[in-house]
DSSP file (Angstrom, degrees, kcal/mol; ACC not computed):
  #  RESIDUE AA STRUCTURE BP1 BP2  ACC     N-H-->O    O-->H-N    N-H-->O    O-->H-N    TCO  KAPPA ALPHA  PHI   PSI    X-CA   Y-CA   Z-CA
    1    1 A X     >        0   0    0      0, 0.0     4,-2.1     0, 0.0     5,-0.2   0.000 360.0 360.0 360.0 -39.2   14.8   12.2  -41.6
    2    2 A X  H  >  +     0   0    0      1,-0.2     4,-2.6     2,-0.2     5,-0.2   0.874 360.0  55.0 -63.9 -35.8   11.6   13.8  -40.1
    3    3 A X  H  > S+     0   0    0      2,-0.2     4,-2.5     1,-0.2    -1,-0.2   0.908 107.9  48.3 -64.7 -41.6    9.5   10.9  -41.5
    4    4 A X  H  > S+     0   0    0      2,-0.2     4,-2.4     1,-0.2    -1,-0.2   0.915 112.5  49.1 -64.3 -42.4   11.6    8.3  -39.6
    5    5 A X  H  X S+     0   0    0     -4,-2.1     4,-2.6     2,-0.2    -2,-0.2   0.917 112.0  48.2 -63.0 -43.8   11.4   10.4  -36.4
    6    6 A X  H  X S+     0   0    0     -4,-2.6     4,-2.5     1,-0.2    -2,-0.2   0.909 112.3  48.0 -64.9 -41.8    7.7   10.7  -36.7
    7    7 A X  H  X S+     0   0    0     -4,-2.5     4,-2.5     2,-0.2    -1,-0.2   0.889 111.6  51.2 -67.6 -36.5    7.2    7.0  -37.4
    8    8 A X  H  X S+     0   0    0     -4,-2.4     4,-2.3     2,-0.2    -2,-0.2   0.935 111.2  47.5 -63.0 -45.6    9.4    6.2  -34.4
    9    9 A X  H  X S+     0   0    0     -4,-2.6     4,-2.6     1,-0.2    -2,-0.2   0.903 110.8  52.3 -62.5 -40.7    7.5    8.5  -32.1
   10   10 A X  H  X S+     0   0    0     -4,-2.5     4,-2.7     1,-0.2    -1,-0.2   0.924 109.5  48.7 -61.3 -45.1    4.2    6.9  -33.4
   11   11 A X  H  X S+     0   0    0     -4,-2.5     4,-2.5     2,-0.2    -1,-0.2   0.895 111.6  50.0 -62.4 -39.7    5.5    3.4  -32.7
   12   12 A X  H  X S+     0   0    0     -4,-2.3     4,-2.4     2,-0.2     5,-0.2   0.928 111.8  47.7 -64.4 -44.4    6.5    4.5  -29.2
   13   13 A X  H  X S+     0   0    0     -4,-2.6     4,-2.1     1,-0.2    -2,-0.2   0.922 113.5  47.6 -63.0 -43.5    3.2    6.1  -28.5
   14   14 A X  H  X S+     0   0    0     -4,-2.7     4,-2.4     2,-0.2    -1,-0.2   0.893 110.2  53.2 -64.0 -39.6    1.3    3.0  -29.8
   15   15 A X  H  X S+     0   0    0     -4,-2.5     4,-2.5     1,-0.2    -2,-0.2   0.942 112.3  43.0 -60.6 -48.6    3.6    0.7  -27.7
   16   16 A X  H  X S+     0   0    0     -4,-2.4     4,-2.4     2,-0.2    -1,-0.2   0.821 111.4  55.2 -70.8 -29.3    2.8    2.6  -24.5
   17   17 A X  H  X S+     0   0    0     -4,-2.1     4,-2.1    -5,-0.2    -1,-0.2   0.921 110.2  46.4 -64.9 -43.1   -0.9    2.8  -25.3
   18   18 A X  H  X S+     0   0    0     -4,-2.4     4,-2.3     2,-0.2    -2,-0.2   0.917 112.3  50.4 -64.3 -43.5   -0.9   -1.0  -25.7
   19   19 A X  H  X S+     0   0    0     -4,-2.5     4,-2.6     1,-0.2    -2,-0.2   0.915 109.8  51.1 -60.5 -42.9    1.0   -1.4  -22.4
   20   20 A X  H  X S+     0   0    0     -4,-2.4     4,-2.4     1,-0.2    -1,-0.2   0.906 109.4  49.8 -61.7 -42.7   -1.5    0.9  -20.7
   21   21 A X  H  X S+     0   0    0     -4,-2.1     4,-2.1     2,-0.2    -1,-0.2   0.908 111.8  48.3 -63.7 -41.4   -4.4   -1.1  -22.0
   22   22 A X  H  X S+     0   0    0     -4,-2.3     4,-2.5     1,-0.2    -2,-0.2   0.918 111.9  49.3 -65.5 -42.9   -2.9   -4.4  -20.8
   23   23 A X  H  X S+     0   0    0     -4,-2.6     4,-2.3     1,-0.2    -2,-0.2   0.881 109.7  51.4 -65.5 -37.7   -2.1   -2.9  -17.4
   24   24 A X  H  X S+     0   0    0     -4,-2.4     4,-2.1     2,-0.2    -1,-0.2   0.914 110.8  48.7 -64.6 -41.3   -5.7   -1.6  -17.0
   25   25 A X  H  X S+     0   0    0     -4,-2.1     4,-2.3     1,-0.2    -2,-0.2   0.927 111.9  48.6 -63.9 -44.4   -7.1   -5.0  -17.9
   26   26 A X  H  X S+     0   0    0     -4,-2.5     4,-2.6     1,-0.2    -1,-0.2   0.883 109.3  53.8 -62.2 -37.8   -4.8   -6.7  -15.4
   27   27 A X  H  X S+     0   0    0     -4,-2.3     4,-2.2     2,-0.2    -1,-0.2   0.907 108.7  48.2 -63.2 -42.5   -5.8   -4.2  -12.8
   28   28 A X  H  X S+     0   0    0     -4,-2.1     4,-2.1     2,-0.2    -2,-0.2   0.914 111.9  50.2 -64.0 -42.6   -9.5   -5.0  -13.3
   29   29 A X  H  X S+     0   0    0     -4,-2.3     4,-2.2     1,-0.2    -2,-0.2   0.921 111.7  47.6 -61.6 -43.5   -8.8   -8.7  -13.1
   30   30 A X  H  X S+     0   0    0     -4,-2.6     4,-2.6     1,-0.2    -1,-0.2   0.867 109.2  53.7 -68.0 -35.1   -6.8   -8.3   -9.9
   31   31 A X  H  X S+     0   0    0     -4,-2.2     4,-2.2     2,-0.2    -1,-0.2   0.910 109.8  47.5 -64.4 -40.7   -9.5   -6.1   -8.3
   32   32 A X  H  X S+     0   0    0     -4,-2.1     4,-1.8     2,-0.2    -2,-0.2   0.902 113.3  47.9 -68.4 -39.1  -12.2   -8.8   -9.0
   33   33 A X  H  X S+     0   0    0     -4,-2.2     4,-2.4     1,-0.2    -2,-0.2   0.902 110.5  53.0 -65.1 -39.4   -9.9  -11.5   -7.6
   34   34 A X  H  X S+     0   0    0     -4,-2.6     4,-2.5     1,-0.2    -2,-0.2   0.902 107.7  49.9 -63.1 -41.6   -9.3   -9.3   -4.5
   35   35 A X  H  X S+     0   0    0     -4,-2.2     4,-2.1     2,-0.2    -1,-0.2   0.874 110.0  51.6 -66.3 -34.9  -13.0   -8.8   -3.9
   36   36 A X  H  X S+     0   0    0     -4,-1.8     4,-2.3     2,-0.2    -2,-0.2   0.915 111.1  47.4 -66.3 -41.5  -13.5  -12.6   -4.2
   37   37 A X  H  X S+     0   0    0     -4,-2.4     4,-2.7     2,-0.2    -2,-0.2   0.883 110.2  52.9 -66.1 -37.3  -10.7  -13.2   -1.6
   38   38 A X  H  X S+     0   0    0     -4,-2.5     4,-2.3     2,-0.2    -1,-0.2   0.903 109.8  48.3 -64.4 -39.7  -12.2  -10.5    0.7
   39   39 A X  H  X S+     0   0    0     -4,-2.1     4,-2.2     2,-0.2    -2,-0.2   0.915 112.7  48.2 -64.7 -43.0  -15.6  -12.2    0.6
   40   40 A X  H  X S+     0   0    0     -4,-2.3     4,-2.4     1,-0.2    -2,-0.2   0.901 110.9  51.5 -63.1 -40.8  -14.0  -15.6    1.3
   41   41 A X  H  X S+     0   0    0     -4,-2.7     4,-2.3     1,-0.2    -2,-0.2   0.905 108.7  50.7 -63.4 -41.9  -12.0  -14.1    4.1
   42   42 A X  H  X S+     0   0    0     -4,-2.3     4,-2.2     1,-0.2    -1,-0.2   0.905 110.2  50.3 -62.6 -41.2  -15.2  -12.6    5.6
   43   43 A X  H  X S+     0   0    0     -4,-2.2     4,-2.2     1,-0.2    -2,-0.2   0.911 111.0  48.6 -62.8 -42.0  -16.9  -16.0    5.4
   44   44 A X  H  X S+     0   0    0     -4,-2.4     4,-2.4     1,-0.2    -2,-0.2   0.875 109.5  52.8 -67.4 -36.3  -14.0  -17.7    7.2
   45   45 A X  H  X S+     0   0    0     -4,-2.3     4,-2.4     2,-0.2    -1,-0.2   0.921 109.6  48.1 -64.1 -42.6  -14.0  -15.0    9.9
   46   46 A X  H  X S+     0   0    0     -4,-2.2     4,-2.2     2,-0.2    -2,-0.2   0.896 112.4  49.1 -66.5 -38.3  -17.7  -15.6   10.6
   47   47 A X  H  X S+     0   0    0     -4,-2.2     4,-2.6     2,-0.2    -1,-0.2   0.908 110.3  51.8 -63.7 -40.7  -17.1  -19.4   10.7
   48   48 A X  H  X S+     0   0    0     -4,-2.4     4,-2.4     2,-0.2    -2,-0.2   0.909 109.3  49.3 -62.9 -42.9  -14.2  -18.9   13.0
   49   49 A X  H  X S+     0   0    0     -4,-2.4     4,-2.1     2,-0.2    -1,-0.2   0.916 111.2  49.8 -62.2 -42.7  -16.3  -16.7   15.4
   50   50 A X  H  X S+     0   0    0     -4,-2.2     4,-2.1     1,-0.2    -2,-0.2   0.915 111.8  47.8 -63.1 -42.5  -19.1  -19.3   15.4
   51   51 A X  H  X S+     0   0    0     -4,-2.6     4,-2.5     1,-0.2    -1,-0.2   0.872 109.2  54.0 -67.3 -35.6  -16.6  -22.1   16.2
   52   52 A X  H  X S+     0   0    0     -4,-2.4     4,-2.4     2,-0.2    -1,-0.2   0.905 108.6  49.3 -63.9 -39.9  -15.1  -20.1   19.0
   53   53 A X  H  X S+     0   0    0     -4,-2.1     4,-2.6     2,-0.2    -2,-0.2   0.911 110.7  50.1 -64.3 -42.1  -18.5  -19.6   20.5
   54   54 A X  H  X S+     0   0    0     -4,-2.1     4,-2.4     1,-0.2    -2,-0.2   0.923 111.5  48.3 -61.3 -44.0  -19.2  -23.3   20.3
   55   55 A X  H  X S+     0   0    0     -4,-2.5     4,-2.1     2,-0.2    -2,-0.2   0.900 111.3  50.0 -65.1 -40.1  -15.8  -24.1   21.9
   56   56 A X  H  X S+     0   0    0     -4,-2.4     4,-1.9     2,-0.2    -1,-0.2   0.914 111.5  48.9 -63.9 -41.8  -16.5  -21.6   24.7
   57   57 A X  H  X S+     0   0    0     -4,-2.6     4,-1.5     1,-0.2    -2,-0.2   0.903 112.0  48.0 -64.7 -40.5  -19.9  -23.1   25.4
   58   58 A X  H  X S+     0   0    0     -4,-2.4     4,-1.0     1,-0.2    -1,-0.2   0.849 111.2  51.1 -70.8 -31.8  -18.5  -26.6   25.5
   59   59 A X  H  < S+     0   0    0     -4,-2.1    -1,-0.2     1,-0.2    -2,-0.2   0.846 108.9  51.5 -71.5 -32.3  -15.8  -25.5   27.8
   60   60 A X  H  < S+     0   0    0     -4,-1.9    -2,-0.2     1,-0.2    -1,-0.2   0.825 105.7  55.8 -72.4 -30.4  -18.3  -23.9   30.1
   61   61 A X  H  <        0   0    0     -4,-1.5    -1,-0.2     1,-0.2    -2,-0.2   0.800 360.0 360.0 -72.3 -28.1  -20.4  -27.0   30.3
   62   62 A X     <        0   0    0     -4,-1.0    -1,-0.2    -5,-0.1    -2,-0.2   0.488 360.0 360.0 -87.0 360.0  -17.5  -29.2   31.5
């Protein structure tokens, strides 16, 4: 009976170890995607500011 209990506990520990490894990998993937989106967002904000300045200048000229 002790052997079955020990093997069950071992399988549970291995299962959660595997789950933890998968979650850590997914977390790293999501962090890299998030940084890419943040960079894209920063680029779009700077473009938006530039276009707003252009629009303000063209409105002032008319």
